[in-house]
C-alpha positions as CSV (number, residue, x, y, z in Angstrom):
1,X,-26.3,2.3,17.8
2,X,-29.1,4.7,18.8
3,X,-29.8,7.5,16.0
4,X,-29.2,11.1,17.9
5,X,-25.9,9.2,19.3
6,X,-24.0,11.7,16.0
7,X,-25.5,14.3,17.1
8,X,-25.0,14.1,20.8
9,X,-21.2,13.2,20.0
10,X,-20.7,16.3,17.4
11,X,-21.9,18.9,20.6
12,X,-19.9,16.0,23.5
13,X,-22.3,15.7,25.3
14,X,-22.2,11.5,24.5
15,X,-21.8,9.9,28.4
16,X,-19.1,7.5,28.9
17,X,-21.3,4.2,28.2
18,X,-22.5,6.4,25.1
19,X,-19.4,6.8,23.8
20,X,-18.2,3.4,24.3
21,X,-21.1,2.2,22.0
22,X,-20.3,4.6,19.7
23,X,-16.4,3.7,18.9
24,X,-18.3,0.3,18.6
25,X,-20.2,0.9,15.7
26,X,-18.8,0.3,11.7
27,X,-19.2,4.3,11.3
28,X,-17.4,5.9,14.2
29,X,-14.3,5.7,12.6
30,X,-15.4,7.2,8.9
31,X,-16.9,10.1,11.0
32,X,-14.2,10.4,13.2
33,X,-11.3,10.4,9.8
34,X,-13.8,13.2,8.1
35,X,-14.3,14.9,12.0
36,X,-9.9,15.2,11.7
37,X,-9.9,16.2,8.3
38,X,-12.3,19.4,9.4
39,X,-10.3,20.3,11.9
40,X,-7.5,21.2,9.5
41,X,-9.8,23.7,7.4
42,X,-9.5,27.6,7.7
43,X,-13.3,29.0,7.9
44,X,-14.5,32.2,7.6
45,X,-14.3,34.0,10.9
46,X,-18.0,34.5,12.9
47,X,-19.3,35.4,15.6
48,X,-22.2,33.7,16.8
49,X,-22.5,35.4,20.1
50,X,-23.2,38.6,18.0
51,X,-25.0,37.6,15.5
52,X,-27.4,36.7,18.5
53,X,-27.1,40.0,19.6
54,X,-28.2,41.7,16.4
55,X,-31.2,38.8,16.2
56,X,-32.4,39.8,19.7
57,X,-32.4,44.0,19.3
58,X,-34.7,43.1,16.5
59,X,-37.2,41.0,18.0
60,X,-40.8,41.8,17.6
61,X,-42.3,41.6,21.1
62,X,-44.8,38.7,20.5
63,X,-41.9,37.0,19.6
64,X,-39.9,37.1,23.2
65,X,-42.7,35.8,24.8
66,X,-42.3,32.3,23.0
67,X,-38.9,30.7,24.4
68,X,-37.5,29.1,20.5
69,X,-34.6,30.2,20.6
70,X,-32.4,28.2,23.0
71,X,-33.2,25.1,21.4
72,X,-32.9,26.7,17.9
73,X,-29.5,27.9,18.8
74,X,-28.5,24.7,19.5
75,X,-29.8,23.5,16.3
76,X,-27.9,26.3,14.0
77,X,-24.9,25.1,15.9
78,X,-25.3,21.1,15.1
79,X,-25.6,22.3,11.2
80,X,-22.8,24.3,11.3
81,X,-20.9,21.5,12.2
82,X,-22.7,19.2,9.9
83,X,-22.1,21.9,7.0
84,X,-18.4,21.7,8.0
85,X,-18.2,18.0,8.9
86,X,-19.4,17.4,5.1
87,X,-16.8,20.1,3.3
88,X,-14.4,17.9,5.3
89,X,-15.6,15.0,4.1
90,X,-15.3,16.5,0.4
91,X,-11.8,17.3,1.4
92,X,-10.5,13.7,3.1
93,X,-12.2,12.2,0.4
94,X,-10.1,14.1,-2.3
95,X,-7.4,13.2,-0.5
96,X,-7.5,9.6,-0.7
97,X,-5.0,7.4,-2.0
98,X,-5.5,4.8,-4.9
99,X,-4.2,1.3,-4.1
100,X,-4.0,-1.9,-5.3
101,X,-3.5,-5.3,-3.3
102,X,-2.8,-9.4,-5.0
103,X,-2.8,-11.9,-3.0
104,X,-1.1,-15.1,-2.7
105,X,-1.0,-17.0,-6.1
106,X,-2.4,-13.8,-8.0
107,X,-0.7,-11.2,-10.2
108,X,-2.5,-8.3,-11.3
109,X,-2.1,-5.4,-14.4
110,X,-2.7,-1.7,-13.6
111,X,-2.9,1.4,-15.9
112,X,-1.5,4.7,-14.2
113,X,-3.2,7.8,-15.3
114,X,-0.6,8.0,-17.8
115,X,-0.5,5.5,-19.7
116,X,1.9,3.5,-17.6
117,X,1.5,0.0,-16.9
118,X,2.6,-2.2,-14.1
119,X,1.9,-5.1,-13.4
120,X,1.9,-6.9,-9.5
121,X,3.4,-10.2,-8.4
122,X,2.0,-11.5,-5.8
123,X,1.8,-10.5,-2.1
124,X,2.3,-6.7,-3.5
125,X,0.7,-3.5,-3.2
126,X,0.7,-0.7,-5.4
127,X,-0.1,2.9,-4.5
128,X,-0.7,6.2,-5.4
129,X,-2.6,9.5,-5.5
130,X,-4.5,9.6,-8.9
131,X,-6.1,12.9,-8.5
132,X,-2.4,14.6,-7.4
133,X,-0.9,13.3,-10.9
134,X,0.0,15.5,-12.8
135,X,2.2,17.2,-10.6
136,X,3.6,13.9,-8.2
137,X,4.3,10.9,-10.3
138,X,4.8,8.7,-8.0
139,X,4.1,5.5,-6.7
140,X,4.8,3.6,-3.0
141,X,5.2,-0.3,-4.1
142,X,5.2,-2.8,-1.6
143,X,6.6,-6.6,-3.0
144,X,7.1,-6.9,-6.5
145,X,6.3,-5.0,-10.2
146,X,7.2,-4.9,-13.4
147,X,6.9,-1.3,-14.4
148,X,6.5,-0.5,-18.0
149,X,6.3,3.5,-18.0
150,X,5.3,5.8,-20.2
151,X,8.0,7.7,-22.9
152,X,8.9,11.6,-21.7
153,X,8.3,12.7,-18.0
154,X,9.9,11.5,-14.9
155,X,8.6,8.6,-12.5
156,X,9.4,7.6,-9.2
157,X,9.3,4.5,-7.5
158,X,9.1,4.6,-3.5
159,X,10.0,1.2,-1.3
160,X,11.0,1.1,1.8
161,X,14.7,0.1,1.0
162,X,15.0,2.3,-1.5
163,X,14.0,4.3,-4.5
164,X,14.0,3.8,-7.7
165,X,14.0,7.3,-10.6
166,X,13.6,6.5,-14.5
167,X,12.5,8.4,-17.9
168,X,10.5,6.3,-19.7
169,X,11.7,3.0,-19.6
170,X,11.4,-1.1,-18.6
171,X,12.6,-2.6,-15.5
172,X,11.7,-4.5,-12.8
173,X,11.4,-3.6,-8.6
174,X,11.2,-6.4,-5.9
175,X,11.2,-5.2,-2.0
176,X,10.7,-8.0,0.6
177,X,12.2,-8.0,4.1
178,X,15.4,-7.1,4.1
179,X,15.9,-7.7,0.4
180,X,16.1,-5.1,-2.6
181,X,16.0,-6.1,-6.1
182,X,15.9,-3.5,-9.3
183,X,16.7,-4.3,-13.0
184,X,16.4,-2.1,-15.7
185,X,15.9,-3.7,-19.0
186,X,15.4,-0.6,-20.9
187,X,16.4,2.5,-20.8
188,X,18.5,4.6,-17.9
189,X,17.2,3.8,-14.2
190,X,18.8,5.6,-10.9
191,X,18.6,3.7,-7.4
192,X,18.7,5.6,-4.1
193,X,20.1,3.5,-1.0
194,X,20.7,5.2,2.1
195,X,21.7,8.8,0.4
196,X,23.8,6.9,-2.3
197,X,22.5,7.0,-6.2
198,X,23.0,4.4,-8.3
199,X,22.5,4.4,-12.1
200,X,21.3,1.4,-13.8
201,X,21.9,1.1,-17.9
202,X,19.5,-1.3,-19.3
203,X,21.0,-5.2,-18.9
204,X,21.6,-4.1,-15.7
205,X,20.9,-5.3,-12.4
206,X,20.8,-4.0,-8.2
207,X,20.7,-6.4,-5.9
208,X,20.5,-5.6,-1.7
209,X,20.4,-8.3,0.9
210,X,20.6,-6.7,4.7
211,X,22.2,-3.8,3.2
212,X,24.7,-5.4,1.5
213,X,24.7,-4.2,-2.5
214,X,26.0,-6.3,-6.0
215,X,25.8,-5.9,-10.0
216,X,25.1,-8.1,-11.8
217,X,24.5,-8.2,-15.5
218,X,20.6,-9.2,-16.5
219,X,18.9,-9.5,-20.9
220,X,18.2,-6.5,-22.1
221,X,15.0,-5.8,-23.3
222,X,13.7,-8.5,-22.1
223,X,11.4,-9.3,-19.0
224,X,10.9,-10.9,-15.4
225,X,11.1,-15.0,-15.9
226,X,8.0,-14.3,-13.3
227,X,6.0,-12.9,-16.9
228,X,6.1,-16.2,-18.1
229,X,5.3,-17.7,-14.7
230,X,9.1,-18.9,-14.1
231,X,10.8,-17.3,-11.0
232,X,14.3,-17.2,-11.2
233,X,17.3,-17.0,-8.5
234,X,20.9,-16.3,-8.6
235,X,23.2,-16.9,-6.0
236,X,19.7,-15.9,-3.4
237,X,19.3,-17.3,0.4
238,X,17.1,-20.5,0.7
239,X,15.1,-18.6,2.3
240,X,14.0,-16.1,0.5
241,X,13.4,-18.8,-2.7
242,X,10.9,-20.8,0.0
243,X,9.5,-18.1,1.2
244,X,8.6,-17.1,-3.0
245,X,7.4,-20.8,-3.5
246,X,4.7,-19.9,-0.3
247,X,3.8,-16.9,-2.6
248,X,3.5,-18.5,-5.9
249,X,1.5,-21.1,-4.8
250,X,-0.6,-20.4,-1.1
251,X,0.8,-23.2,0.1
252,X,2.4,-23.0,4.1
253,X,6.2,-24.0,3.5
254,X,8.5,-25.0,6.2
255,X,12.0,-26.1,6.4
256,X,13.7,-28.4,9.0
257,X,17.2,-29.7,9.6
258,X,18.9,-27.9,6.2
259,X,20.8,-24.4,6.1
260,X,18.2,-21.9,4.1
261,X,20.9,-19.1,4.4
262,X,23.3,-21.0,1.8
263,X,22.8,-20.3,-2.0
264,X,20.7,-20.9,-4.4
265,X,20.6,-20.6,-8.2
266,X,18.1,-22.2,-10.7
267,X,14.1,-21.3,-10.8
268,X,11.1,-23.1,-10.7
269,X,7.4,-23.1,-12.3
270,X,4.9,-21.0,-11.0
271,X,1.9,-23.3,-12.1
272,X,3.5,-26.9,-11.2
273,X,3.4,-27.0,-7.3
274,X,5.2,-30.6,-7.4
275,X,7.8,-30.1,-10.5
276,X,8.8,-26.3,-8.3
277,X,9.9,-28.3,-5.2
278,X,11.3,-30.8,-7.0
279,X,13.1,-28.3,-8.8
280,X,14.2,-27.0,-5.2
281,X,14.6,-29.9,-3.6
282,X,17.1,-31.8,-6.6
283,X,19.9,-29.3,-7.0
284,X,20.1,-28.9,-3.2
285,X,20.2,-32.6,-2.7
286,X,17.4,-32.4,0.2
287,X,14.2,-34.1,1.3
288,X,10.4,-32.8,0.9
289,X,6.8,-34.3,1.9
290,X,3.5,-32.5,0.1
291,X,0.9,-33.1,2.2
292,X,-2.0,-31.1,1.3
293,X,-1.3,-26.9,1.2
294,X,1.8,-28.0,3.6
295,X,5.3,-28.2,2.0
296,X,7.7,-29.3,4.2
297,X,12.1,-29.5,3.3
298,X,13.8,-31.3,5.2
299,X,17.8,-32.8,4.6
300,X,18.2,-36.6,5.0
301,X,18.6,-37.5,8.6
302,X,16.0,-35.5,10.1
303,X,13.3,-37.8,11.2
């Protein structure tokens, strides 16, 4: 990319070919975001033509013989745009959210600005705005996380499946495709799904699969089993269990000739792949084949 592309882009002077080349550069997306943020900023009104008219009136006769005003005027316009872009970049950067993610077979601990603790399970993402935390104690969650919320203040977890609101407590939230589960281990949790609120005291769990919700009991003053390197399930469709196996071990899991909608109750170790596979296959009386990082579950009569 040529060095003068930025100035020409700011003045809308790029040809179609130059613009296409500029858009391929790594810096283009950042410049465009800053420019978009700058467009929302309000600046004092400034009459450029009136200002130049005033300058023209005070020029000496000798200065009028030197034709340098037009390029200088163009330079000032570019400088003004750059100044606005710099201000816009500050505005844009100050509104950025802080995001934490985990890959397959990875957990991560996060300390929030109010000293609340969050532990992310595998293949999960947590996002929040650190600069606005005092006025907006919200986090966005994709995947699964265990929360230890600091006492005394309201705390909200937003997911695509529902909203969880608490006041100093410990709870676990898992949100996957068509799957949403909230378990309260201490205190009180409020869960809102499609505008309907459910209060969960300690020792209770709310599970929603494909829009159907059920309540069940959980251990009080305990923790989710995945923190102890074990994944546990109670009457959960098998395909969710296989998805979790894939997440915990970073393997490619497939099933052939078996009903993945059948319910599974049990647990598997998150540290020993072969033992985990047997913990699933033996109770269901199905076969498996482990080849490198590929796992196949199949019925006994399947080829």
